[in-house]
N, C-alpha and C positions, 0 to 999 in steps of 0.2 A: 499483440495489440494492434488493432487495426483502426481504431479511432483515437481522435485527439479532441479534447474540449477544454475550455478555461473555466475555472471556478471563480467567479468575482465575490469578493466578501468585503463588507464594510462594517465598521463600528461593532467589532466583534473582540471583547476583552481589550487587549491592549492594541489590537490590530486596528489602524486607521483604515486602510485599504490595501486590498491584495488581489492579484490576478494571478492564478496558478495553473499553468497548462499542464495537464496529466501526461505522463510519458513512461515508457517502459523502465527508465531509470531516472528518478526523481530525487533531488538533494537539497536539503534545507540546511542553511548555514547562517550563524549569527551570535549575538551576544546571548548569554544565560538570561532567562525570564524574558525573552523576546517575543515569545508566541509560538514558536516552531511547533511545539507539542500541541498546542491548541488547534492549529490548523490542521495538523495530521490527525488529531481525534476527530475534527469536523469531517475531513475526507473519509476516514473509516466508517464514521457514521453514516454518511450518505450512501456509502457502498453497502454496508451491512443492514440498514435499516430502511433504505430507500424504497424497497418494494411495498412497504407499508403506507407510503404516501398516497398510493392509487386506491380508488374506490371501484369495485366492480359493479355498482349500479350505474344507471345512466347518467352521465354528466349533463349539465346544464349550462356550463360556461361557453363563451364564443370560441376561445381556443380549442376546446373539446369538440363542440360541434363542427368546426372545419376539418378536424382529424376524421371524425365520424362520416361526414359527408364524402370524404375523399375515399374512405374504406368501402361505403356502400356502393359507390360508382365503379369500384374495382373488383367486387366479389365475383369469383368464378373466373376471373381473367388470370393467365399464366404469366410469369416472369414480369411482374409489376415492380417496376425500378423505383426504390425510394430515393429520389435524387435530392439535390440540394435544397429546392424550395419546399419539398415534403419533409425533409429532415428538419428544416428549420420551424416548420409548423408544429412538429412534435416538440421540440426544444421549447417553444412559446408555451405549450401547454405544460410540460414539466415544471418549467419556472413559475408557473402558477401554483402548481401544487406546493413547490417549496416555499413560495411566499405564504400560502395559507398555513402551513404547518412548520415553519422555520423555528418558531419559539419552542414548541413542544418537542420537536426533534433534537434541538440542542439540550433542552432539561433532560431529556432521556439519555443522551450521550454522556453528560456530566453528572447525572444524578444529583442535579442542583440546578436551580433557576439561573441561566445564563442568558444575557441579552445579546442579541445579533440584530444590527441595523438592515442588512441586506445580504442576500445570498442568491446567486443565479448563476446559470451555465450560458455559455456563449462561444463563438468561434469554433462551431462543431465543423469537424471534417473527418473523412473516412477513407482509407486507401483503396477500397473498392465498395461500391454501393451495395445495399442489400436488396434482394428481390423477395417478392412474395408470390407463393404459388398456392394452388388449391388442389385438393386430392379427394376424390369420391371414396377412396378406400381407407383414408387414414382415420384413426380413432381419437387422435388427441393432436395438440399443437407439437410441432418439432422444429429443431433448427439445426442447420449446419453451419460452415464457415461464413457464408454470404447469403444465405437463403432461409427463409421462413416459410414453413409449411402449415397450412390450416386445413382441417376437414372441411369438405363440402357436402351439404345435404340438400334434399329437395326442399326443405322447409325454410321459411324465412328466419334468419337469425334474430334472436331477441335483443333487446337493448343491452341486457347484461351481457349476453355472449359477445355482442360487438364490443362492449367494454373491456372483456377479457383480452380480446385480439388487439385492441388499441394499447392496452397497457404491456403486452407482450412485446409489441413492436417498439414501443418507446425504451422499454427496458433494454432489449436487445440493441438498440442504436447506441445508447449511453455506455451500458456496462458490460457488453460483450467481452468476455476474457479477463475482466477485473474482479468480479465477484459472483455471486450465486446467480442462476438462471431465477426467472421471475417465479417459477414453481419448482423450487429445488427439492431435491431428495433430503431426507433428514436422517442423520446417524448420530445416536446417542445425544439427541436434542440439538445438534449442531446442523446448521443449513449447509449443504455441500458447496464448496466454493467460496465462502466467506473469508475475506482477507485475515490473516495472522498478524495480530499487532504484538511486537516483541518490545517490552518497554525498557527505559533505561534502569540501572541498578539491578541488572539480572541477577547479580551474586545474592543480594538480598532476598530476591524472590526464591532463588533455588535452595537457599538455607532455611527458609522459613515457610515454604508453600504449604506444608501440611497443616501448620497451625493456622495461616491465612484462610485456608479453604475450610477448616473446621469452624472458624469463626465468621465466614463471609455471609452477610445477610444478602439474600437473592430472592428476586420476584420475577415471576413470569408476566409478560405483558401481552395484552390482546391487540395492541395497536398503538398508533400515535394518537391517543385521544387526550383532549383537554381535561384538566382537574386531577390528574394523577399525582400522587405523593410518592417522592423518590426517597428511599432510605438505604444507602450503600456506603460502605468505607472506600469504594473504588469507582472511578470512572468506568463507564461500561466497556471500552476496549481492554482495560486490565482485568475486569471481572471475566470477559470472554477468554482473555489469556490463560487465567487460571483454570477455568472450566476446560478449556481445550487441552491444557497440560496434563490434567488428571485423566483425561479420556484418551490420551495417546496409544496407539497401537503401532509398535514398530515393526517393521518388515525389512528383509534383506534385500528386496528388489523394489526400490521406488524411483519415481521418475528423476529425483535429484539426489539419489542416494550416492552418486558418483561424486558430486560436489561435497556432500557430507564426508566422504572417505578422503577426499582431498585435504579438507580442513584439519581432520583427525591426523593425517599422515605429516603434513607439512607444518602444522601449528602444535597440536596436542601431543604428538608423538605417542599416541596411545588411543584408546577407544573409550567411549561413554556409551552406558547402556541402562535400561530401566529393568527392574525385577518384576515378578508377577503378582506382587501383593495388591490387595485392593486399593491401598493409597501408595502407589509404586515410589520406591526408592531409586535414585540415581546413583550408578557406581562407575568409577573410572579405573581402567587398567593401563598402567605405563606399557609402552611397547615391549620392553623386556621384563616387565614385571610378572610375578606369579600369582599375585592376589589382587582382588578388586578392592578399590578404596571408596569409602563414602565420601561424599562431596565436601564434607566440612573439614577434612583433612587435605584436600587438594588446593591448588593455588587459584587465585581469582581469575587467571588466564582460562582455566578449565570451566569455573563455574559461570562466567560471562559467556562462553561460547557454547556451553551445553544446550540451551534452549535451541539455538539455531541449528546446531547438528541434529538433535533429536526430531525436530519438526520436519528437516529434510528426510530424515530416515522413516517417518511416520506414514501411516495410511490417511492421515487427514487430508480431506480434499479442500484445497485452497487455491485461489486463483492470483493472489497478490501477497507480498510480504512485506511488512513495514517494520523497520528496525531502528530504534532510537540509539544513538551514539554506538555503532558497531566497533568503535576503536577503543571503548572504554577498558582500561586495565591492560591494554595491549602495547608492547614495545613497538617502536617506530617500524622495525622490520616486518614485525607481525601484522601491523596495520596495512602495510603493503600486500601482504599475502591474503588477507580477508577481503581486501578490495578486489583483487583478482578472482577470489572465489565468488563474490557478488557480480562480477561481470560475466562469469561463467553461467550464472543463474538467469540473468538477463538474456543471453544469447540462447539459453535453452528454452526461453519462452515464459519465463517467470517474473513479472514485473516487481521491481525492488524500489521501494521509497525509504529514504533514511534522513535522520537528522545527524549533524555532526558538528564537532569542534576541531576536527583534524585537518590542519594544512597538509599533512602527509597523504590522507586519502584524497584530496583533491588533486594533489600532484600525480598520484598514481592514476587517477581517472584520466588526467590529462596526458600521461604516458601512454595509457591504453587507446586512447584516441589518436595519438600521434604514430604509433607503430602501425596503424592501420594503412598508412601510406607506403609501407615497405612492399617490395614487390612480390616476394615469395615467403613461404614458410621457412625456408632455411635461414633467412635473415632474421625472422622472428625468433627462431631457435637459437641463434648466436646471441641473442639478448636475453634468453631464458623465457620466452613467451610461447604461447601456443595460439592458434588462430580462434579458439573458443573464448580467449579472453580480450580480443580486440572489440573496442566499443565504436559504434557508430555515432557521430554528433546529433544525428537526427533522432537517436533514441534517448538522449539525456536532455533534461531541464534542470537548471540549478538557480536557487532563489537565496538571496541575502536579506537578512531581518536586521534592520538598523533602527535603533531606538533613538528617537530626538523628542524633547519635551514630554517626556513620559508616554510617548504614543510610538507605535512601531509602524514603519513603512517597510513594504516588501519589494525588493527590487530584484528583476530578472537578471541574471548574469549571462552575458552573450558570450558565446564561445569564439575564440579568435585563433588564429594560426598556431599560437603555442598552448592553446587550451582555454580553460575558463580562468580569467584573472579574478581573484577574490580579495577585494580591498580590506575586508575586515582583518584577513590573515596579514596581508601584505604591510598594513599600517602598523600592526602590532610588532611584526618582525623588524619593520624599519625603526621604530621607537627603540626596541630593545637593542638593535645594532648601534644606534646613535648613542644611547646611555652608555653602552659598553666602550665605545670610542673615547666618550667624555672621561669616563673613570680612568681608562688607561693614560689619557693626557694628563689628569691630575696627579695620578701616581707617578708619572715621569717627571712632573714639575717638583715633587718632593724629594727625587733622587739626587 
């Protein structure tokens, strides 16, 4: 993930105001019903649906015209650097598109009318600037790590062709490595690269997904147009999760298969797999077992982790994984292991965004940051860690959701020498400890 940007949100559900900086490892913590999932849904929606904000016809707004003038002036030139002023010019244009379609975007994500006062992108920065090149032999747009290549012809580009190029540049700047390309390949109706959203209560989904899918009301949308009616029993991230789940193809060799194997070995002590039926069933085989077990006779440990494991084993193309409450139904020791698995994924290049109520997960994150100061792998090994689990502070952003007067404020947690201090956890632990001491004092007085 080579870019960073901040999403500013105002008057959105219970959220008074929030400024969320996207990063490879993002953590939301806070009280129940404080809006953590709401913002995760919105982020997912911008990544999954944001391509539909663009119009390939000639734009007429001033922000668009500025981008177009820059493009016209640089057609045919090689190694055109998109530096900070040009980046900002594209961000201003994207924010205009967000402002125009924020209402219908939210309605689409939630399958229900949802108000939002403001949403915009700011504080854009990139580790290495993108360059634009032109190629007379190229037949289509293409992109590599830090380069965009456009075909060059002798004929003047039409307004629509210039519009497509500008859309391509804008999307590359903002979404590179997080979601689908602007013109993604499609497999089984799924845009390649779309983020995976793994909801809370995964056990319930695993035990009832066949019924849910059979009864799910689903529609195809042509775009973010006003006036559409939305009828669904799920918000869109969850509907996509169920569709993705049914379409999973498992492979022995996937990019993140080693992390799936680590979770199975260290936590499940067995293997989960899917059969080949049209509506696949999931089976679990204990490490020393001789029979496959259906999920409904396994523990909640297995059912909660099964979606994570099987998506890691799948051929599904995704560039980001969002997980609600990865600690659900897990013992404290197991929460530590799953956090180490998430760190391995981040270091393997997969951005991970989570919501959590677990102080254990936060403490484990802090430890994975602190062990990075150890000098060599031998010292890491003495503590039971490997280098692939070490987290860099620059890769993590953490946010605390605080409810006051029926509104939620979102506070960025700043990392300190000992890691991220989390007041919502520290205060609860302090109150519990204080109460315990008071009870002990009263029992002593009665003796």
